[in-house]
C-alpha positions in Angstrom: -40.3 -115.6 -37.8 -39.2 -112.0 -38.6 -37.5 -110.1 -35.9 -36.2 -106.6 -35.2 -32.6 -107.6 -36.1 -31.2 -108.4 -39.5 -28.1 -108.9 -41.7 -26.8 -107.4 -44.9 -29.9 -108.3 -46.9 -32.2 -106.9 -44.2 -30.3 -103.7 -44.2 -30.7 -103.3 -47.9 -34.4 -103.8 -47.5 -34.4 -101.2 -44.7 -32.6 -98.8 -46.9 -35.3 -99.2 -49.5 -38.0 -98.7 -46.8 -36.3 -95.5 -45.7 -36.0 -94.2 -49.2 -39.5 -95.0 -50.3 -41.1 -93.6 -47.2 -38.8 -90.7 -46.5 -41.4 -88.3 -47.6 -43.9 -89.9 -45.2 -41.4 -89.3 -42.4 -41.4 -85.6 -43.3 -45.2 -85.7 -43.1 -45.2 -87.3 -39.7 -42.6 -84.9 -38.4 -44.0 -81.8 -40.2 -47.7 -81.1 -40.7 -48.9 -83.6 -38.1 -46.3 -82.4 -35.6 -47.5 -78.9 -35.8 -50.9 -79.7 -34.2 -51.1 -83.3 -33.1 -50.5 -82.8 -29.4 -50.7 -79.0 -29.0 -49.2 -76.6 -26.5 -45.8 -76.9 -28.2 -42.8 -75.6 -26.3 -44.4 -74.4 -23.1 -41.8 -72.8 -20.8 -41.7 -74.8 -17.6 -39.0 -75.3 -14.9 -36.8 -78.4 -15.5 -38.2 -80.2 -12.5 -41.8 -79.9 -13.9 -40.9 -80.9 -17.4 -41.6 -84.6 -17.2 -45.4 -84.4 -16.8 -45.8 -82.0 -19.7 -43.1 -83.5 -21.9 -45.7 -85.0 -24.2 -47.0 -81.4 -25.0 -43.6 -79.7 -25.2 -42.0 -82.2 -27.5 -43.3 -82.2 -31.1 -44.8 -85.4 -32.5 -41.7 -86.1 -34.6 -39.6 -85.8 -31.4 -41.7 -88.2 -29.4 -41.8 -90.6 -32.4 -38.5 -90.2 -34.4 -38.2 -91.2 -38.0 -36.1 -94.2 -37.0 -35.6 -95.8 -33.6 -33.4 -98.5 -32.1 -31.9 -99.5 -28.8 -28.7 -97.6 -28.2 -25.7 -99.8 -27.6 -24.2 -97.3 -25.2 -24.3 -93.7 -24.0 -22.7 -92.3 -27.2 -26.0 -93.0 -29.1 -29.6 -91.8 -28.9 -32.4 -94.1 -29.7 -33.3 -91.8 -32.6 -29.8 -92.1 -34.2 -30.0 -93.6 -37.7 -26.8 -95.6 -37.0 -28.8 -97.7 -34.4 -32.0 -97.8 -36.4 -34.1 -101.0 -36.1 -37.5 -99.5 -37.0 -38.7 -96.9 -39.5 -41.7 -94.7 -38.8 -44.7 -95.0 -41.2 -47.0 -92.4 -39.7 -48.3 -90.7 -36.6 -51.9 -90.5 -35.4 -53.6 -87.2 -34.8 -56.2 -88.8 -32.6 -55.2 -88.9 -29.0 -58.3 -90.5 -27.6 -57.6 -93.1 -24.9 -60.7 -95.1 -25.9 -59.7 -95.2 -29.6 -56.0 -95.8 -29.0 -56.2 -98.8 -26.6 -58.3 -101.9 -26.5 -59.2 -104.7 -24.1 -58.2 -104.7 -20.4 -55.3 -102.4 -21.3 -57.8 -99.7 -22.0 -59.7 -100.5 -18.8 -56.6 -100.3 -16.7 -55.5 -97.0 -18.3 -59.0 -95.5 -17.7 -58.8 -96.6 -14.0 -55.5 -94.7 -13.7 -57.0 -91.6 -15.3 -55.7 -91.8 -18.8 -55.3 -88.3 -20.3 -54.2 -89.2 -23.9 -52.8 -92.0 -26.0 -50.2 -90.9 -28.6 -49.7 -93.5 -31.3 -47.3 -94.1 -34.2 -46.7 -97.0 -36.5 -43.3 -98.4 -37.4 -41.9 -101.2 -39.7 -38.8 -103.1 -38.7 -35.6 -103.1 -40.8 -36.6 -106.4 -42.5 -39.7 -104.7 -43.9 -41.7 -107.7 -42.6 -42.8 -106.7 -39.0 -45.2 -103.8 -38.2 -45.8 -102.3 -34.8 -48.0 -99.6 -33.4 -46.5 -97.8 -30.4 -48.7 -96.1 -27.9 -47.5 -93.6 -25.3 -50.1 -93.6 -22.6 -50.3 -90.2 -20.8 -51.4 -90.4 -17.2 -52.0 -87.6 -14.6 -49.0 -86.2 -12.7 -48.2 -88.4 -9.7 -49.9 -91.5 -11.1 -48.0 -94.7 -10.6 -47.4 -95.5 -14.3 -45.6 -98.7 -13.2 -49.0 -100.2 -12.4 -50.0 -100.2 -16.1 -46.5 -101.3 -17.0 -46.8 -104.3 -14.6 -50.1 -105.2 -16.1 -48.6 -105.2 -19.6 -45.7 -107.2 -18.4 -48.0 -109.8 -16.8 -49.7 -110.3 -20.2 -46.4 -111.6 -21.7 -47.1 -115.0 -19.9 -50.9 -115.0 -20.3 -52.5 -117.9 -22.3 -54.4 -115.3 -24.3 -52.5 -111.9 -24.1 -54.4 -108.7 -24.2 -54.3 -107.0 -27.6 -53.4 -103.7 -25.9 -53.0 -101.2 -28.8 -55.4 -100.4 -31.6 -53.2 -100.6 -34.8 -52.7 -97.3 -36.7 -53.1 -98.0 -40.4 -51.1 -95.8 -42.7 -52.3 -95.7 -46.3 -49.7 -95.7 -49.0 -47.1 -97.5 -46.8 -46.1 -101.0 -45.7 -48.6 -100.4 -42.9 -51.5 -99.8 -45.3 -53.3 -103.1 -44.3 -52.3 -103.1 -40.7 -55.5 -103.7 -38.6 -56.8 -105.2 -35.4 -57.3 -108.8 -36.7 -53.6 -108.9 -37.7 -52.2 -108.4 -34.3 -49.8 -111.2 -33.2 -48.0 -109.9 -30.1 -48.0 -107.2 -27.5 -45.7 -105.8 -24.8 -45.2 -102.7 -22.6 -43.5 -100.9 -19.8 -44.2 -98.2 -17.3 -42.0 -95.2 -16.6 -42.1 -93.5 -13.3 -41.0 -90.7 -11.1 -41.7 -87.4 -12.9 -42.6 -89.3 -16.0 -46.3 -90.4 -15.7 -46.3 -92.5 -18.9 -46.5 -96.1 -20.0 -45.6 -97.5 -23.4 -47.7 -100.2 -25.0 -46.9 -101.9 -28.3 -48.8 -104.2 -30.6 -46.9 -106.2 -33.4 -47.9 -108.1 -36.5 -46.8 -109.2 -39.9 -46.7 -106.7 -42.8 -48.2 -109.4 -45.0 -51.0 -110.2 -42.5 -49.6 -113.6 -41.6 -51.1 -114.8 -38.2 -49.5 -116.8 -35.5 -50.2 -120.5 -35.8 -49.8 -123.7 -33.8 -46.3 -125.2 -33.6 -45.6 -128.9 -34.1 -45.7 -131.0 -30.9 -41.9 -131.3 -30.7 -41.7 -127.5 -30.4 -44.8 -126.8 -28.4 -43.5 -127.6 -25.0 -44.8 -130.2 -22.5 -45.9 -132.4 -25.4 -48.6 -130.0 -26.6 -49.0 -127.2 -29.2 -48.8 -123.6 -28.4 -49.0 -120.5 -30.6 -45.7 -119.2 -32.1 -46.4 -115.7 -30.7 -43.3 -115.5 -28.6 -41.1 -113.7 -31.2 -43.9 -111.1 -31.7 -44.2 -110.7 -28.0 -40.4 -110.3 -27.6 -40.3 -107.7 -30.4 -43.1 -105.7 -28.8 -41.4 -105.7 -25.4 -38.1 -104.7 -26.9 -39.6 -101.8 -28.8 -41.5 -100.6 -25.7 -38.2 -100.7 -23.7 -36.5 -98.7 -26.5 -39.2 -96.0 -26.2 -38.7 -96.1 -22.4 -35.1 -95.1 -23.0 -36.0 -92.6 -25.6 -38.6 -90.8 -23.4 -36.2 -90.7 -20.5 -33.6 -89.0 -22.7 -36.1 -86.4 -23.8 -36.6 -85.4 -20.2 -32.9 -84.6 -19.8 
């Protein structure tokens, strides 16, 4: 199964992805960033920045052109040196109902969802696609509640689909759609950051999860080979958790 890591060959593929879609990164960080989330650069006290971070930061800041888990404090998640994913596009639609699906949407609604910001990424192998959703909740809302729900889904027999895929024409994510979702994951922030991050993953070529042979299915039965997709989604949500925390500082 494809994963968010890779060796020399994967890096060559990633380099090609970055080169081919570099112009799209400019689009996602330029024209869309000008108006996608509005109220750019409000002047607020530092201690009040967290709840309005999603409006103060441009779309390209919230969703950097590349992202990866920093190995230590010397790096930011957006540094190209630690890149694991390349951005394909950013959604202008911030509707909670259109950005989320299933019980994830219901849970977000219950918590007073204000907006859902989405962007689609492809991993450095060029084989795995993911849509990341930053769920904006009212100030003081326990975002961890949504994060706990998403975490519980990692062990569910039929995990919630969570995020509606953002299709990006003219890119590796051109055919990314709801019936190609293979995995999901998420996390909640907290404190002055009323946000949760939800991620849905799938294969660029549309390959779906399938049953594993009995020897690999556990307890003598078959089970879907969704775990790598779930792990990748969870890891990407954790990376965005780190990224958003750094934006607050």
